[in-house]
Residue, then its C-alpha position, 0 to 999 in steps of 0.5 A: m682546211r688542210l692547215l686546220a686539219a694538221a693543227m687538230t692532228l698535232t693537238a690531238a697527238l699532244l693531248v694523247g702524249a700527255s696521258v701516255a705513261m712515261g715511267a721508266d722500267v724498274g728492275a734489279n742488278d743482282d747476281s746472287a741468283k746464280h748460286s742460289q739452290d733454286g737458280g734464282l726462281g724464287l728471287y725472280t718471282d719476288m721481283a716480278s710480284l713487286g712490278l719489277r721489269q728486268t734483271v741485270i746479270g753480270v758476265r766477265f770476259v777474262p781475256s786469258e780464258s777468251v773461249v770460256i763462257q764464265d759461269k755458263a751452267l749457271l747462266d743457263r739456269v738463271i736466264e730461263n728462271a728469270t724469264a719464266p715470271g716475265l722479267r727481261v734479262v739484261l746481260a752486262i758483259y765487261p773485260y776482267p781482271p784489269k791487269e790483264i787488259q794492261a798487260g795486253i792479253g785481251s783485244p777488241s776482237l776477242f771481246a766482240s767474239y765472246v759477246g757475239v757467242l753469248a748473244s748466239i747462245y741466248p737469243q732471248v736476251k735482247q739487251f746487252v751492256s757492253g763495259n762496266e765502269p771503265n773509268q775505275p781502276a777496278f775494272w780498266l787499267p791503265q787509266f792514264d799514260s805516262a803524260g798524264a792524259n786519259a788512256s782508258a777511254p781511247a782504249f775502251g772505245p774499240y772494245l765498244a765498237a767491235a762489241y756493237d758491230t758483232l751484236n748487230a750482225v748476230d741480231p739487229e734487234i739487240s739493243v747495245i747499251g754502252v759503257g756502264l759508267s761510274p759516277r765519280g773519278n779523281d782525275r789524278p794520274g799521281a794519286k796514292n790510290n784509286i787513280s780514276t777518271s771522272p765521268v765527264r772527262f771520260l766522255r770527253a776523251l771517248g768522244t775525241w777518240y771516236r771523232k779521230s777514229g773516222r768511224t761512221r757507225p754508232l758505239m751504242d743504242a743506249f747509255s748505261f750510267h751508275p748514279y750511286p750517291n757520293a755517300a750512303t748518308d746523302p739525300l737524293e737531292r744531293g749530287y756531286a761537284w763537277p766533273n763528277a755526277g749523280f742522279v740529280n746531275l743527269d743534265r751534266i751527263k746529257q751535256a757531256l754526251w752531246d759535247a762528245f758526240h753531236g754531229t756524228a753517227q753516234p746519237t745523243t739524248v737529243d736524237g734518241l739515245r736513252l739513259h739506262l741507270d743499271e746500278v743505283g743504291w743507298q746502303v743501309d744500317t743492318s745492325g742487329r739483323p740476322g744473317y749479316q757478318g762482319l763490320e759496316n765499311v762505310p757510314v750507312t742510312d736507315e731503312l725508312t730513309q732508303a725507302s723514301i729515296y727509292g720511291r722518289l727516285i722512281r717518280q723523278a725518273a718517271c718524269d725524265p723522257d730520256i731515262r729508259e731503265v732504273s735497276f737497283f743494285g742488289f735485290q736481296d743482301d748477300g749478308l757480308r757487310k764488307g760488301f753492299q747492303a742496299g737491296l729491297r730485301r734483307a739477307d734473311g729474305s724479309a722485306r725492307p720498307a723499300a720493297a713496298a715503297v718501290q711497288a707503290a711508286i711503280v703502280e703510281m707511275q703506270g699512269g705517267c709522270a705526276g709532276a713537271v716533265t724534265e726537259w733538257t736542251p744542250g747548252e750553248e755557253v760555258v757553265g759558271a763562267a764569271v770574271a772579276v777585274g782589278a787594275l794597277a798602273s801597268a796591268v790588269t788582272a782578271r780572276i776567272a771562274a768556270g763551272e768546267d774546263a775552259r780556254a780563255l782569252v783576256c783582252v785589254r782595250d784602251l777606251d780613250g785611245v790616248f794612254l796606251v802605248e799600243t793601239r791594238p788590244r793586248c791579249r793573253a790566253a790561259q787555261i781554266r780548270g773547272l771549279r778552280p778560279a785562275n788569275v790572268a794578268v795582262r800587261a797594259p803599258t800606259r802614258a797615263g791612267g785611264p779607262v780600259e775595256v777587259t773582255v774575257e772570251l771562254a770556250a768549253e774545253a769539251n766543246l769549243a763551240r760553247r762560248t761565253l763573252l764577259v766584258q767589264n770596264a776598269v780604270l788604270t791607275r796613274r803612275p806617281 
């Protein structure tokens, strides 16, 4: 009877869970309210009327002015005006400018003190994003050290840790949202411009620093990611090639988080870490519209396409239980085309089709996911592992490919036990760069041609426990 009762309870829980709304809260990341005449009250009222739940407001920590709360008078006003119509305020705090970070003017303790003061001044704010795109040179310098190894992640890690500890000391109810990671990076220390780190490799470096630090507390309660498209003309379904990632590549980010932190005090999405997509948007054509100045700086999409993408993005996010919040970057355009025009309202305040599309999607998702729920579990093997083997009289060549950075060990073993001079397998190690196939040759001295077994063991660079074993047979040709 006890087993039957337990089974009935579990079944009831599953049925209830199936009907519970899973939709992520939707909001907007918009700093323009700080400078509006009414302190953003009209803007925030419009946000709430569409069903938006939160607004993300950026706050800079300037190391050379570490005791100055930037734009405090404006923050006082907009935070009050945002909460009036019921919006949740999220403060995104980050060190700036990057040249001061590079010069060593700032420090994790100064940053943490600054964040702690903000939390004390605004006790109504319960969510703080710590950091903003530290994998980009526009927000963190340097990205690499003189040897070409990533430098931004191990330098940013102590900032993240100090802010977490301070915010938890001020108010344990505060949710610390970490990183604010950019979706792209070129991983090229010698690049002529935009020397940056891809999100997957940044997380790998952050995890390496964290494990070496000996820290026994988390770095964050949730993870902030900015899944912008690679181009504004891209459809929602088009993501990035590894190691970059967009909205449709969130499994890549989840895997990178798990590889970096599993088995530590820092949770991953497997054990409760939730994703905040704090900046996302598709720029649209503003030609012929009043209130805009300058020329478009990138190719843009049209308003109807943007509306369709925004609606589908909300619906898909609702079916991913790991996504907690989605915030579009810009609720209303600022009118300067050299900036970013992706808002739900145009510069003159008129509504784009995206406003109605977002509102409709929010209402629809109040009932929960309408499609298949996105379920993700950590991978156990190397992504995209493949090998093609070629054989000559004295060597075997393995062309190895992987969808991520990996270590390879190629071994050749005599199947007949007759023709190899050495009875033990001959092996050679190699490093495989993600998406760049490499040829690995293993010399195999022979008395005569014959069959060999070629084994390729691959281990993911991000997590050496993820392994793939590939086995192929080949025939060494006879020497003339």
